[in-house]
N, CA, C, O and CB atoms as a CASP TS submission, in Angstrom:
PFRMAT TS
TARGET T0000
AUTHOR 0000-0000-0000
METHOD Language model
MODEL 1
PARENT N/A
ATOM      1  N   UNK     1      14.149   3.720 -16.863  1.00  0.00           N
ATOM      2  CA  UNK     1      13.454   3.263 -15.826  1.00  0.00           C
ATOM      3  C   UNK     1      13.982   3.775 -14.336  1.00  0.00           C
ATOM      4  O   UNK     1      15.172   3.835 -14.025  1.00  0.00           O
ATOM      5  CB  UNK     1      13.480   1.805 -15.976  1.00  0.00           C
ATOM      6  N   UNK     2      13.126   4.050 -13.672  1.00  0.00           N
ATOM      7  CA  UNK     2      13.621   4.633 -12.635  1.00  0.00           C
ATOM      8  C   UNK     2      14.108   3.677 -11.622  1.00  0.00           C
ATOM      9  O   UNK     2      14.021   2.468 -11.837  1.00  0.00           O
ATOM     10  CB  UNK     2      12.716   5.479 -12.151  1.00  0.00           C
ATOM     11  N   UNK     3      14.766   4.278 -10.207  1.00  0.00           N
ATOM     12  CA  UNK     3      15.325   3.117  -9.631  1.00  0.00           C
ATOM     13  C   UNK     3      14.189   2.538  -8.901  1.00  0.00           C
ATOM     14  O   UNK     3      14.168   1.330  -8.668  1.00  0.00           O
ATOM     15  CB  UNK     3      16.557   3.390  -8.743  1.00  0.00           C
ATOM     16  N   UNK     4      13.369   3.218  -8.574  1.00  0.00           N
ATOM     17  CA  UNK     4      11.963   2.406  -7.729  1.00  0.00           C
ATOM     18  C   UNK     4      11.209   1.657  -8.905  1.00  0.00           C
ATOM     19  O   UNK     4      10.371   0.776  -8.712  1.00  0.00           O
ATOM     20  CB  UNK     4      10.646   3.685  -6.870  1.00  0.00           C
ATOM     21  N   UNK     5      11.490   1.978  -9.772  1.00  0.00           N
ATOM     22  CA  UNK     5      10.525   1.007 -10.885  1.00  0.00           C
ATOM     23  C   UNK     5      11.262  -0.340 -11.011  1.00  0.00           C
ATOM     24  O   UNK     5      10.640  -1.399 -11.091  1.00  0.00           O
ATOM     25  CB  UNK     5      10.380   1.732 -12.624  1.00  0.00           C
ATOM     26  N   UNK     6      12.833  -0.257 -11.028  1.00  0.00           N
ATOM     27  CA  UNK     6      13.639  -1.128 -11.079  1.00  0.00           C
ATOM     28  C   UNK     6      13.527  -2.008 -10.098  1.00  0.00           C
ATOM     29  O   UNK     6      13.516  -3.215 -10.340  1.00  0.00           O
ATOM     30  CB  UNK     6      14.682  -0.690 -11.167  1.00  0.00           C
ATOM     31  N   UNK     7      13.427  -1.508  -8.835  1.00  0.00           N
ATOM     32  CA  UNK     7      13.135  -2.312  -7.431  1.00  0.00           C
ATOM     33  C   UNK     7      11.764  -2.983  -7.196  1.00  0.00           C
ATOM     34  O   UNK     7      11.611  -3.920  -6.412  1.00  0.00           O
ATOM     35  CB  UNK     7      13.270  -1.324  -6.234  1.00  0.00           C
ATOM     36  N   UNK     8      10.846  -2.467  -7.888  1.00  0.00           N
ATOM     37  CA  UNK     8       9.596  -2.846  -8.024  1.00  0.00           C
ATOM     38  C   UNK     8       9.535  -4.324  -8.820  1.00  0.00           C
ATOM     39  O   UNK     8       8.987  -5.370  -8.472  1.00  0.00           O
ATOM     40  CB  UNK     8       8.860  -1.687  -8.734  1.00  0.00           C
ATOM     41  N   UNK     9      10.308  -4.002 -10.021  1.00  0.00           N
ATOM     42  CA  UNK     9      10.427  -5.100 -11.218  1.00  0.00           C
ATOM     43  C   UNK     9      11.308  -6.368 -10.549  1.00  0.00           C
ATOM     44  O   UNK     9      11.078  -7.539 -10.854  1.00  0.00           O
ATOM     45  CB  UNK     9      11.331  -4.378 -12.736  1.00  0.00           C
ATOM     46  N   UNK    10      12.099  -6.064  -9.822  1.00  0.00           N
ATOM     47  CA  UNK    10      12.956  -7.257  -9.184  1.00  0.00           C
ATOM     48  C   UNK    10      12.164  -8.035  -8.318  1.00  0.00           C
ATOM     49  O   UNK    10      12.059  -9.261  -8.369  1.00  0.00           O
ATOM     50  CB  UNK    10      14.184  -6.788  -8.351  1.00  0.00           C
ATOM     51  N   UNK    11      11.485  -7.105  -7.339  1.00  0.00           N
ATOM     52  CA  UNK    11      10.691  -7.570  -6.464  1.00  0.00           C
ATOM     53  C   UNK    11       9.375  -8.511  -6.978  1.00  0.00           C
ATOM     54  O   UNK    11       8.894  -9.460  -6.359  1.00  0.00           O
ATOM     55  CB  UNK    11      10.333  -6.416  -5.769  1.00  0.00           C
ATOM     56  N   UNK    12       9.141  -8.228  -7.668  1.00  0.00           N
ATOM     57  CA  UNK    12       7.918  -9.054  -8.195  1.00  0.00           C
ATOM     58  C   UNK    12       7.978 -10.223  -9.012  1.00  0.00           C
ATOM     59  O   UNK    12       7.042 -10.974  -9.286  1.00  0.00           O
ATOM     60  CB  UNK    12       7.158  -8.291  -8.914  1.00  0.00           C
ATOM     61  N   UNK    13       9.438 -10.322  -9.456  1.00  0.00           N
ATOM     62  CA  UNK    13      10.000 -11.519 -10.078  1.00  0.00           C
ATOM     63  C   UNK    13      10.735 -12.423  -8.801  1.00  0.00           C
ATOM     64  O   UNK    13      11.569 -13.315  -8.956  1.00  0.00           O
ATOM     65  CB  UNK    13      11.141 -11.026 -11.339  1.00  0.00           C
ATOM     66  N   UNK    14      10.240 -11.982  -7.651  1.00  0.00           N
ATOM     67  CA  UNK    14      11.174 -12.711  -6.495  1.00  0.00           C
ATOM     68  C   UNK    14      10.020 -13.306  -5.375  1.00  0.00           C
ATOM     69  O   UNK    14      10.099 -14.396  -4.808  1.00  0.00           O
ATOM     70  CB  UNK    14      12.403 -11.415  -5.629  1.00  0.00           C
ATOM     71  N   UNK    15       9.031 -12.391  -5.228  1.00  0.00           N
ATOM     72  CA  UNK    15       7.554 -12.510  -4.407  1.00  0.00           C
ATOM     73  C   UNK    15       6.841 -13.721  -4.820  1.00  0.00           C
ATOM     74  O   UNK    15       7.151 -14.318  -5.851  1.00  0.00           O
ATOM     75  CB  UNK    15       6.492 -11.226  -4.712  1.00  0.00           C
ATOM     76  N   UNK    16       6.014 -14.054  -4.144  1.00  0.00           N
ATOM     77  CA  UNK    16       4.867 -15.438  -4.392  1.00  0.00           C
ATOM     78  C   UNK    16       4.010 -14.568  -5.340  1.00  0.00           C
ATOM     79  O   UNK    16       4.108 -13.355  -5.525  1.00  0.00           O
ATOM     80  CB  UNK    16       3.788 -16.185  -2.748  1.00  0.00           C
ATOM     81  N   UNK    17       3.057 -15.541  -5.960  1.00  0.00           N
ATOM     82  CA  UNK    17       2.093 -14.863  -6.937  1.00  0.00           C
ATOM     83  C   UNK    17       1.105 -14.038  -6.399  1.00  0.00           C
ATOM     84  O   UNK    17       0.430 -13.164  -6.944  1.00  0.00           O
ATOM     85  CB  UNK    17       1.397 -15.789  -7.710  1.00  0.00           C
ATOM     86  N   UNK    18       1.123 -14.581  -4.865  1.00  0.00           N
ATOM     87  CA  UNK    18      -0.205 -13.522  -3.946  1.00  0.00           C
ATOM     88  C   UNK    18       0.348 -12.672  -3.619  1.00  0.00           C
ATOM     89  O   UNK    18      -0.257 -11.605  -3.716  1.00  0.00           O
ATOM     90  CB  UNK    18      -1.006 -13.930  -2.602  1.00  0.00           C
ATOM     91  N   UNK    19       1.698 -12.628  -3.085  1.00  0.00           N
ATOM     92  CA  UNK    19       2.054 -11.213  -2.992  1.00  0.00           C
ATOM     93  C   UNK    19       2.175 -10.165  -3.793  1.00  0.00           C
ATOM     94  O   UNK    19       1.821  -9.039  -3.444  1.00  0.00           O
ATOM     95  CB  UNK    19       2.908 -11.149  -2.624  1.00  0.00           C
ATOM     96  N   UNK    20       2.733 -10.459  -5.047  1.00  0.00           N
ATOM     97  CA  UNK    20       2.536  -9.994  -6.231  1.00  0.00           C
ATOM     98  C   UNK    20       1.265  -9.077  -6.630  1.00  0.00           C
ATOM     99  O   UNK    20       1.126  -7.889  -6.919  1.00  0.00           O
ATOM    100  CB  UNK    20       2.588 -11.057  -6.928  1.00  0.00           C
ATOM    101  N   UNK    21       0.431 -10.154  -6.511  1.00  0.00           N
ATOM    102  CA  UNK    21      -1.139  -9.746  -6.747  1.00  0.00           C
ATOM    103  C   UNK    21      -1.349  -8.480  -6.008  1.00  0.00           C
ATOM    104  O   UNK    21      -1.669  -7.371  -6.435  1.00  0.00           O
ATOM    105  CB  UNK    21      -2.266 -10.904  -6.173  1.00  0.00           C
ATOM    106  N   UNK    22      -1.074  -8.927  -4.690  1.00  0.00           N
ATOM    107  CA  UNK    22      -1.509  -7.817  -3.892  1.00  0.00           C
ATOM    108  C   UNK    22      -0.775  -6.448  -3.691  1.00  0.00           C
ATOM    109  O   UNK    22      -1.207  -5.386  -3.242  1.00  0.00           O
ATOM    110  CB  UNK    22      -1.646  -8.319  -2.725  1.00  0.00           C
ATOM    111  N   UNK    23       0.556  -6.817  -4.192  1.00  0.00           N
ATOM    112  CA  UNK    23       1.375  -5.371  -4.473  1.00  0.00           C
ATOM    113  C   UNK    23       0.902  -4.531  -5.577  1.00  0.00           C
ATOM    114  O   UNK    23       0.759  -3.311  -5.488  1.00  0.00           O
ATOM    115  CB  UNK    23       2.889  -5.608  -4.834  1.00  0.00           C
ATOM    116  N   UNK    24       0.582  -5.477  -6.988  1.00  0.00           N
ATOM    117  CA  UNK    24       0.050  -4.796  -8.087  1.00  0.00           C
ATOM    118  C   UNK    24      -1.252  -4.118  -7.794  1.00  0.00           C
ATOM    119  O   UNK    24      -1.243  -2.983  -8.269  1.00  0.00           O
ATOM    120  CB  UNK    24      -0.098  -5.701  -9.176  1.00  0.00           C
ATOM    121  N   UNK    25      -2.347  -4.409  -7.192  1.00  0.00           N
ATOM    122  CA  UNK    25      -3.355  -3.822  -6.596  1.00  0.00           C
ATOM    123  C   UNK    25      -3.306  -2.418  -5.798  1.00  0.00           C
ATOM    124  O   UNK    25      -3.872  -1.340  -5.978  1.00  0.00           O
ATOM    125  CB  UNK    25      -3.740  -4.733  -5.847  1.00  0.00           C
ATOM    126  N   UNK    26      -2.392  -2.889  -4.846  1.00  0.00           N
ATOM    127  CA  UNK    26      -1.868  -1.124  -3.869  1.00  0.00           C
ATOM    128  C   UNK    26      -1.346  -0.457  -5.222  1.00  0.00           C
ATOM    129  O   UNK    26      -1.971   0.508  -5.661  1.00  0.00           O
ATOM    130  CB  UNK    26      -0.081  -1.193  -2.248  1.00  0.00           C
ATOM    131  N   UNK    27      -0.603  -0.773  -5.671  1.00  0.00           N
ATOM    132  CA  UNK    27       0.219   0.362  -6.509  1.00  0.00           C
ATOM    133  C   UNK    27      -0.898   0.963  -7.890  1.00  0.00           C
ATOM    134  O   UNK    27      -0.837   2.071  -8.424  1.00  0.00           O
ATOM    135  CB  UNK    27       1.910  -0.525  -7.263  1.00  0.00           C
ATOM    136  N   UNK    28      -1.661   0.077  -8.143  1.00  0.00           N
ATOM    137  CA  UNK    28      -2.787   0.586  -9.072  1.00  0.00           C
ATOM    138  C   UNK    28      -3.588   1.566  -8.385  1.00  0.00           C
ATOM    139  O   UNK    28      -4.029   2.512  -9.038  1.00  0.00           O
ATOM    140  CB  UNK    28      -3.728  -0.538  -9.565  1.00  0.00           C
ATOM    141  N   UNK    29      -3.898   1.442  -6.843  1.00  0.00           N
ATOM    142  CA  UNK    29      -4.828   2.186  -6.188  1.00  0.00           C
ATOM    143  C   UNK    29      -4.156   3.509  -6.182  1.00  0.00           C
ATOM    144  O   UNK    29      -4.624   4.638  -6.327  1.00  0.00           O
ATOM    145  CB  UNK    29      -5.218   1.635  -4.811  1.00  0.00           C
ATOM    146  N   UNK    30      -2.941   3.093  -5.980  1.00  0.00           N
ATOM    147  CA  UNK    30      -2.094   4.685  -5.750  1.00  0.00           C
ATOM    148  C   UNK    30      -1.813   5.561  -6.857  1.00  0.00           C
ATOM    149  O   UNK    30      -1.528   6.757  -6.796  1.00  0.00           O
ATOM    150  CB  UNK    30      -0.621   4.531  -5.192  1.00  0.00           C
ATOM    151  N   UNK    31      -1.926   4.832  -7.876  1.00  0.00           N
ATOM    152  CA  UNK    31      -1.943   5.301  -9.525  1.00  0.00           C
ATOM    153  C   UNK    31      -2.867   6.262  -9.662  1.00  0.00           C
ATOM    154  O   UNK    31      -2.754   7.426 -10.047  1.00  0.00           O
ATOM    155  CB  UNK    31      -2.339   4.160 -10.630  1.00  0.00           C
ATOM    156  N   UNK    32      -4.087   5.448  -9.189  1.00  0.00           N
ATOM    157  CA  UNK    32      -5.551   6.074  -9.603  1.00  0.00           C
ATOM    158  C   UNK    32      -5.549   7.246  -8.385  1.00  0.00           C
ATOM    159  O   UNK    32      -5.661   8.408  -8.776  1.00  0.00           O
ATOM    160  CB  UNK    32      -7.110   4.757  -9.495  1.00  0.00           C
ATOM    161  N   UNK    33      -5.455   7.065  -7.268  1.00  0.00           N
ATOM    162  CA  UNK    33      -5.417   8.129  -6.637  1.00  0.00           C
ATOM    163  C   UNK    33      -4.538   9.439  -6.754  1.00  0.00           C
ATOM    164  O   UNK    33      -4.906  10.518  -6.289  1.00  0.00           O
ATOM    165  CB  UNK    33      -5.317   7.699  -5.701  1.00  0.00           C
ATOM    166  N   UNK    34      -3.325   9.241  -7.428  1.00  0.00           N
ATOM    167  CA  UNK    34      -2.297  10.376  -7.828  1.00  0.00           C
ATOM    168  C   UNK    34      -2.961  10.793  -9.086  1.00  0.00           C
ATOM    169  O   UNK    34      -2.772  11.976  -9.366  1.00  0.00           O
ATOM    170  CB  UNK    34      -0.619   9.888  -8.064  1.00  0.00           C
ATOM    171  N   UNK    35      -3.712  10.098  -9.935  1.00  0.00           N
ATOM    172  CA  UNK    35      -4.378  10.693 -11.125  1.00  0.00           C
ATOM    173  C   UNK    35      -5.595  11.439 -10.980  1.00  0.00           C
ATOM    174  O   UNK    35      -6.074  12.091 -11.908  1.00  0.00           O
ATOM    175  CB  UNK    35      -4.666   9.727 -12.011  1.00  0.00           C
ATOM    176  N   UNK    36      -6.085  11.362  -9.879  1.00  0.00           N
ATOM    177  CA  UNK    36      -7.319  11.906  -9.334  1.00  0.00           C
ATOM    178  C   UNK    36      -6.814  13.171  -8.313  1.00  0.00           C
ATOM    179  O   UNK    36      -7.665  13.900  -7.804  1.00  0.00           O
ATOM    180  CB  UNK    36      -8.215  10.635  -8.506  1.00  0.00           C
ATOM    181  N   UNK    37      -5.368  13.375  -8.053  1.00  0.00           N
ATOM    182  CA  UNK    37      -4.952  13.968  -7.214  1.00  0.00           C
ATOM    183  C   UNK    37      -5.883  14.095  -5.755  1.00  0.00           C
ATOM    184  O   UNK    37      -6.464  15.091  -5.323  1.00  0.00           O
ATOM    185  CB  UNK    37      -4.654  15.044  -7.879  1.00  0.00           C
ATOM    186  N   UNK    38      -5.808  12.815  -5.214  1.00  0.00           N
ATOM    187  CA  UNK    38      -6.530  12.272  -3.686  1.00  0.00           C
ATOM    188  C   UNK    38      -5.660  11.592  -3.367  1.00  0.00           C
ATOM    189  O   UNK    38      -5.955  10.424  -3.115  1.00  0.00           O
ATOM    190  CB  UNK    38      -7.915  11.422  -3.551  1.00  0.00           C
ATOM    191  N   UNK    39      -4.385  11.971  -3.254  1.00  0.00           N
ATOM    192  CA  UNK    39      -3.417  11.038  -2.117  1.00  0.00           C
ATOM    193  C   UNK    39      -3.445  11.510  -0.930  1.00  0.00           C
ATOM    194  O   UNK    39      -2.782  10.871  -0.113  1.00  0.00           O
ATOM    195  CB  UNK    39      -1.894  10.941  -2.364  1.00  0.00           C
ATOM    196  N   UNK    40      -4.093  12.585  -0.486  1.00  0.00           N
ATOM    197  CA  UNK    40      -4.446  13.196   0.780  1.00  0.00           C
ATOM    198  C   UNK    40      -5.560  12.414   1.587  1.00  0.00           C
ATOM    199  O   UNK    40      -5.654  12.159   2.787  1.00  0.00           O
ATOM    200  CB  UNK    40      -4.908  14.622   0.504  1.00  0.00           C
ATOM    201  N   UNK    41      -6.376  12.122   0.501  1.00  0.00           N
ATOM    202  CA  UNK    41      -7.472  10.892   1.060  1.00  0.00           C
ATOM    203  C   UNK    41      -6.885   9.712   1.496  1.00  0.00           C
ATOM    204  O   UNK    41      -7.095   9.234   2.611  1.00  0.00           O
ATOM    205  CB  UNK    41      -8.486  10.363  -0.034  1.00  0.00           C
ATOM    206  N   UNK    42      -6.109   9.193   0.604  1.00  0.00           N
ATOM    207  CA  UNK    42      -5.502   7.989   1.036  1.00  0.00           C
ATOM    208  C   UNK    42      -4.860   7.618   2.115  1.00  0.00           C
ATOM    209  O   UNK    42      -4.828   6.515   2.660  1.00  0.00           O
ATOM    210  CB  UNK    42      -4.840   7.726   0.379  1.00  0.00           C
ATOM    211  N   UNK    43      -4.168   8.957   2.487  1.00  0.00           N
ATOM    212  CA  UNK    43      -3.183   9.000   3.617  1.00  0.00           C
ATOM    213  C   UNK    43      -4.167   9.052   4.755  1.00  0.00           C
ATOM    214  O   UNK    43      -3.805   8.407   5.739  1.00  0.00           O
ATOM    215  CB  UNK    43      -2.086  10.298   3.588  1.00  0.00           C
ATOM    216  N   UNK    44      -5.418   9.716   4.862  1.00  0.00           N
ATOM    217  CA  UNK    44      -6.308  10.046   5.363  1.00  0.00           C
ATOM    218  C   UNK    44      -6.905   8.687   5.969  1.00  0.00           C
ATOM    219  O   UNK    44      -7.001   8.466   7.177  1.00  0.00           O
ATOM    220  CB  UNK    44      -7.005  10.830   4.500  1.00  0.00           C
ATOM    221  N   UNK    45      -7.364   7.647   4.756  1.00  0.00           N
ATOM    222  CA  UNK    45      -7.750   6.360   5.119  1.00  0.00           C
ATOM    223  C   UNK    45      -6.875   5.785   5.844  1.00  0.00           C
ATOM    224  O   UNK    45      -7.296   5.271   6.880  1.00  0.00           O
ATOM    225  CB  UNK    45      -8.019   5.593   4.148  1.00  0.00           C
ATOM    226  N   UNK    46      -5.582   5.699   5.576  1.00  0.00           N
ATOM    227  CA  UNK    46      -4.369   5.274   6.009  1.00  0.00           C
ATOM    228  C   UNK    46      -4.316   4.992   7.676  1.00  0.00           C
ATOM    229  O   UNK    46      -4.155   3.965   8.334  1.00  0.00           O
ATOM    230  CB  UNK    46      -3.366   6.351   5.540  1.00  0.00           C
ATOM    231  N   UNK    47      -4.574   6.689   8.104  1.00  0.00           N
ATOM    232  CA  UNK    47      -4.120   6.616   9.311  1.00  0.00           C
ATOM    233  C   UNK    47      -5.372   6.019  10.095  1.00  0.00           C
ATOM    234  O   UNK    47      -5.284   5.290  11.083  1.00  0.00           O
ATOM    235  CB  UNK    47      -3.572   7.985   9.785  1.00  0.00           C
ATOM    236  N   UNK    48      -6.678   6.493   9.429  1.00  0.00           N
ATOM    237  CA  UNK    48      -7.713   5.804  10.350  1.00  0.00           C
ATOM    238  C   UNK    48      -7.667   4.648  10.492  1.00  0.00           C
ATOM    239  O   UNK    48      -7.866   4.313  11.660  1.00  0.00           O
ATOM    240  CB  UNK    48      -8.890   5.926  10.081  1.00  0.00           C
ATOM    241  N   UNK    49      -7.435   3.622   9.614  1.00  0.00           N
ATOM    242  CA  UNK    49      -7.203   2.418   9.569  1.00  0.00           C
ATOM    243  C   UNK    49      -6.084   2.214  10.645  1.00  0.00           C
ATOM    244  O   UNK    49      -6.231   1.098  11.144  1.00  0.00           O
ATOM    245  CB  UNK    49      -6.915   2.020   8.204  1.00  0.00           C
ATOM    246  N   UNK    50      -5.182   2.780  11.103  1.00  0.00           N
ATOM    247  CA  UNK    50      -4.311   2.655  11.747  1.00  0.00           C
ATOM    248  C   UNK    50      -4.593   2.826  13.284  1.00  0.00           C
ATOM    249  O   UNK    50      -4.062   2.187  14.192  1.00  0.00           O
ATOM    250  CB  UNK    50      -3.487   3.378  11.215  1.00  0.00           C
ATOM    251  N   UNK    51      -5.604   3.887  13.400  1.00  0.00           N
ATOM    252  CA  UNK    51      -6.182   4.106  14.740  1.00  0.00           C
ATOM    253  C   UNK    51      -6.959   2.811  15.238  1.00  0.00           C
ATOM    254  O   UNK    51      -6.777   2.153  16.262  1.00  0.00           O
ATOM    255  CB  UNK    51      -7.165   5.369  14.696  1.00  0.00           C
ATOM    256  N   UNK    52      -8.050   2.608  14.020  1.00  0.00           N
ATOM    257  CA  UNK    52      -8.987   1.359  14.397  1.00  0.00           C
ATOM    258  C   UNK    52      -8.312   0.215  14.883  1.00  0.00           C
ATOM    259  O   UNK    52      -8.677  -0.388  15.892  1.00  0.00           O
ATOM    260  CB  UNK    52      -9.781   0.855  13.232  1.00  0.00           C
ATOM    261  N   UNK    53      -7.167  -0.155  14.069  1.00  0.00           N
ATOM    262  CA  UNK    53      -6.288  -1.240  14.425  1.00  0.00           C
ATOM    263  C   UNK    53      -5.702  -1.237  15.929  1.00  0.00           C
ATOM    264  O   UNK    53      -5.654  -2.233  16.651  1.00  0.00           O
ATOM    265  CB  UNK    53      -5.154  -1.209  13.443  1.00  0.00           C
ATOM    266  N   UNK    54      -5.276   0.032  16.266  1.00  0.00           N
ATOM    267  CA  UNK    54      -4.794   0.347  17.597  1.00  0.00           C
ATOM    268  C   UNK    54      -6.134   0.048  18.654  1.00  0.00           C
ATOM    269  O   UNK    54      -6.076  -0.729  19.607  1.00  0.00           O
ATOM    270  CB  UNK    54      -4.223   2.024  17.619  1.00  0.00           C
ATOM    271  N   UNK    55      -7.013   0.627  18.368  1.00  0.00           N
ATOM    272  CA  UNK    55      -8.366   0.480  19.299  1.00  0.00           C
ATOM    273  C   UNK    55      -8.760  -1.096  19.264  1.00  0.00           C
ATOM    274  O   UNK    55      -9.323  -1.514  20.276  1.00  0.00           O
ATOM    275  CB  UNK    55      -9.779   1.491  18.639  1.00  0.00           C
ATOM    276  N   UNK    56      -8.529  -1.991  18.232  1.00  0.00           N
ATOM    277  CA  UNK    56      -8.841  -3.435  18.258  1.00  0.00           C
ATOM    278  C   UNK    56      -8.011  -4.173  18.990  1.00  0.00           C
ATOM    279  O   UNK    56      -8.390  -5.277  19.380  1.00  0.00           O
ATOM    280  CB  UNK    56      -8.862  -4.002  17.046  1.00  0.00           C
ATOM    281  N   UNK    57      -6.569  -3.629  19.343  1.00  0.00           N
ATOM    282  CA  UNK    57      -5.475  -4.419  20.117  1.00  0.00           C
ATOM    283  C   UNK    57      -5.845  -4.304  21.208  1.00  0.00           C
ATOM    284  O   UNK    57      -6.189  -3.215  21.667  1.00  0.00           O
ATOM    285  CB  UNK    57      -4.100  -4.067  20.064  1.00  0.00           C
ATOM    286  N   UNK    58      -5.865  -5.814  22.122  1.00  0.00           N
ATOM    287  CA  UNK    58      -6.236  -6.015  23.598  1.00  0.00           C
ATOM    288  C   UNK    58      -4.903  -5.168  24.335  1.00  0.00           C
ATOM    289  O   UNK    58      -3.695  -5.178  24.100  1.00  0.00           O
ATOM    290  CB  UNK    58      -6.353  -7.892  24.065  1.00  0.00           C
ATOM    291  N   UNK    59      -5.647  -4.533  25.211  1.00  0.00           N
ATOM    292  CA  UNK    59      -4.970  -3.446  26.239  1.00  0.00           C
ATOM    293  C   UNK    59      -3.816  -4.519  27.024  1.00  0.00           C
ATOM    294  O   UNK    59      -4.033  -5.646  27.468  1.00  0.00           O
ATOM    295  CB  UNK    59      -6.351  -2.630  27.554  1.00  0.00           C
ATOM    296  N   UNK    60      -2.628  -3.795  27.019  1.00  0.00           N
ATOM    297  CA  UNK    60      -1.460  -4.908  28.155  1.00  0.00           C
ATOM    298  C   UNK    60      -1.779  -4.357  29.126  1.00  0.00           C
ATOM    299  O   UNK    60      -2.337  -3.262  29.183  1.00  0.00           O
ATOM    300  CB  UNK    60       0.371  -4.965  28.108  1.00  0.00           C
ATOM    301  N   UNK    61      -1.411  -5.164  30.167  1.00  0.00           N
ATOM    302  CA  UNK    61      -1.606  -5.368  31.245  1.00  0.00           C
ATOM    303  C   UNK    61      -0.196  -5.482  32.049  1.00  0.00           C
ATOM    304  O   UNK    61      -0.192  -5.706  33.260  1.00  0.00           O
ATOM    305  CB  UNK    61      -2.456  -6.401  31.242  1.00  0.00           C
TER
END
C-alpha cells in the first residue's frame, strides 16, 4: 500500500461518517476522471467554481 493510501485509510477511521462519505465520493470522482483521462476538465471546473465563489463574496470595504 502506498503512503497516500495508508494516510487515507487512517483518516477514514478518524473522521465522522459524514466526512468519510464525502471524501469517498470525491475520491471516486477523481478515479473516474483519471480513468477517462479527464483530469484537466476536473481542474477547469474547480477553478471555475473558485472564481464563482470569489464573485459571490461580499466586497470588503
